[in-house]
N, C-alpha and C positions, 0 to 999 in steps of 0.2 A: 629594349626589352619591357612586355607589358607586365603590368603589376599586377596580380589576381587578387579582386577583392575577397574580403574575409564573407565564408559561406558564399561563396560561387559557383559552388560546383553544381553541374548540369548533366546529371547521367539520368538511365532508364528508371529510376526511383523517382526522381523529379515530376515525372507525370503522374496526376492524380484527377479523379472524378469525381464530380458531386452529388452527392445522393439523397433521395429523400426531400425532406424542408429546405435543405441549404441551397438544393438549384433554384428555389427564388429568393429565400434568404438572405442570401450572400450577394445577388445579383438582380434585385428587382428591377432595375432600371432596363433590364434585358426583355422584361416581359411587359411592364406597366409603361416603358419609356422613361421613366424618371424612377427615383429613388427620394423625391421629396413629395410636398405636397400634392402636385400633380400625377404622380404615380399611385398616391393613396388614393385621390378621388377615381383615379380610373378601376382601383381595386374593388370600390363601391360600386362603381357602372356596371363591373362584370356580369355581381348577383343581379342588379337592377335587371341586366338586358335580357337575364334567363325568364325572370318573370313576363318581362315584356313580351319576349317568342312565344309564350304560354298564352297569352293573352292575344296576341294576334293571329295564332291557330284556333281562336276561337273557344278557349278554356278560361273562364274567369274574367270578370270586367272590372275589378277594382285592384288597386295595387297600394297596400301600405307600409309607410317606410317612417321610422320612427330615429329622431335624432335625441341621444341620452348626451346627459351635462357631461359624464367622463368620456365621450368621444367614442363610445361604441354606437354601433347601429343596427337595426334591425328591421328587415324586409320581408313580408307576408303577401304572397298571393292566393288565391283561392283556383289554381288549375289541376291538374292533374295529379300533382305531386310529383317527384324525383321518384324514380322507381331506385330501391335502394336494398332489394333481395338480392337473391341467389341469382348469378347468371350463366348457365348451362353452356353457353356459347364461348364465353372466356374463360369457364370455370371459377370465375371469382366471385365476390359481391358486389355490385353495382355501386354500392358505397366506395368501396376501396377504389373503385375504377375513377369514380368521379371528382371524388374529393382528396385523393393520393396518387393519382397518376396523370400527368401531363399528357395532353393530346388524348383524352379519352372523351368522349360525349355520342351523343345520338343526332348531331346536326351535320353531319359528312355528306350524307345523301340528298342535300336541298334540291335537286334537279328531279328526281326520282318521287319527292315527295313522302318519302318515307315517314317522316317524324315531323320534321319543319319545311315549311317551302322557303321562308325568310328567317333569316338569324341576324343577332347582332352580338357586337362583344368579338372576345377572341375565342373562336368556337373551340372546345377541347381543352383548354386553358384556364379559364376565367376561376371556374368553384373553385379548382386545386390549387391556383396560383393564390387566389385570396385566402383560401383556407390556411394556405403554408404561412402568409406573412400577417397572419392574425396573433394576438396576444392567446384570445382562446376564440374558440369558433362552434356555435350550436346548432343543430339541423333538427327540427321537428318536420316530421312529412304525416299526412293523412292521407291513404289511401288502399284499397284493396280490403276495407273493414278493418283497417289496423293503424295504429298509431305506432312509427318509427321514430328513434331518439337518437343523437349521437353528441358526442362531446369530444372535441380536441384542444389540444394544447401546445403552442408554438409549434403546431404543424403535423404534430403527433395525438392519435386516436387514445383516447383513455375510457377504457370499459366496454369497448365495443359496439355493436348494434344490438339496442333495447328495441324491442318487438312486441307490442302488446295488443289483442283484440280492443275495439274503442268504437262505440256509435258516436259518430261525427255528424255534422250540419252541412259541413262541406268539405272538400278534397283540398288540399292544397300544399303549400310547403312554407314554414317559417323558417328563416335563417338571421341568428344574431350572433354578432359577433364584434371584437374589438381591434383594429388595426394597429400595430408592434411598432412601438418608438425605437425598439431594437433593428427593425428593417428600413423603415422609412425615417428621413431625418424629421419629418413635421406631419404629424397626424392630426392636428387640429383645423378639419374641415369644416369651413362656414357655413352658417344658415343658408346663406346668398347661394351656394351651389347647390345644393340640394333644391331650393326654390325654381332656381333657373333651369336646372335639368328635366325636374318633374313637369316645368312648364312646357318646356319645348317638346318633351316626348305626349305632353298630351295633345299639344297643336298635330302633330304629324301622326298618331294614334287616335284617329276620331272615336269616340264614345268610351274610351278607356278611361276610367277617373282614376286621379292620383291621390290619394289620403297621406300628407305629411302632419307629423306630430313633432313638436319640437319642446324636448322637457326643459332644456335650458332656460326657456321663456315662456314655457306653459300657453304657447301658441297652436293651432292646428290650422292647417291651409288645405285646400281642395282645388284640384286643376283638372278640368273637364270641358273639352270643347266636341259636343257632339256632332258637328259636322267641320270638326278638324280647321284645318287653314282658314277655310268660309267666316268661321265664327272669330276666330283669331283678327283677320282684317276687318271684321266689323265691330271686332272691341278696340283696333287701336286706330279705326277712323271715326269711331264716336259718332256715328251718323253724319260725318261730313261728306263722305264721298257724293261725288255727282252724278253716278249712274250706278246701277245695282250693279252687285259683283256676280261674274259669270265664270263658272268654276268648270274646266273639262279634265276628264282623266281618262286616261289609257295604261294597258299595261301589255307587258311583254315577256318574251324569254329570250336569250341567244344561247347557239350551241356552240362547242368548240369546232374553230376552223378545220375542217377535215382534208381541204382542197391543196 
């Protein structure tokens, strides 16, 4: 006779669904691939990748990253600014869709070139997942003649969307947040991660400038390769190459196999 364990009742009421922030906060490894430092780093890259996508589309050529001593991070771009206002098609505010709904975004029609031709990151997951996994998350957007502000704490919006008319020099998006130690086992992202990641992205995104400020060491770093990988090869060769660098570039698109 099999002995029944205490509390082992398994019936219809045993099935539950994770809702809201818990979909990420209780299972970060599902979204980011890890609940440790690697996952925390990926959560940062998700916000960075959105700014890179904007620059790739021709909107803004500088991305600023600040690493704060308390482990928080800020990323600013000078793109078009994330649309946050009311969306008649979805009958909801875009800020709710982008920061509070998984699988919502403007990058699903890459083949049609509607919004983005290319994109990095976990499309439709990144902003929301990073917001959900943060201790706090602040958003400021400049676009359409307005300044928009949002504030979240542990995945929940506090105070709604604030919108006011504003004279600004540049459109763009500022996002500042602190990864939550209640979500990740390690949130102490080292300076080297930012340096390596931004340098790699500068190499593969010719002409895009990345400016990194580290509050802990009070140092500023800049990464920019006007000619992309060609400049990088010259840098590592340090004039030791025997022949001039030859660069060939081609592009193409594939379509689903209809045969």
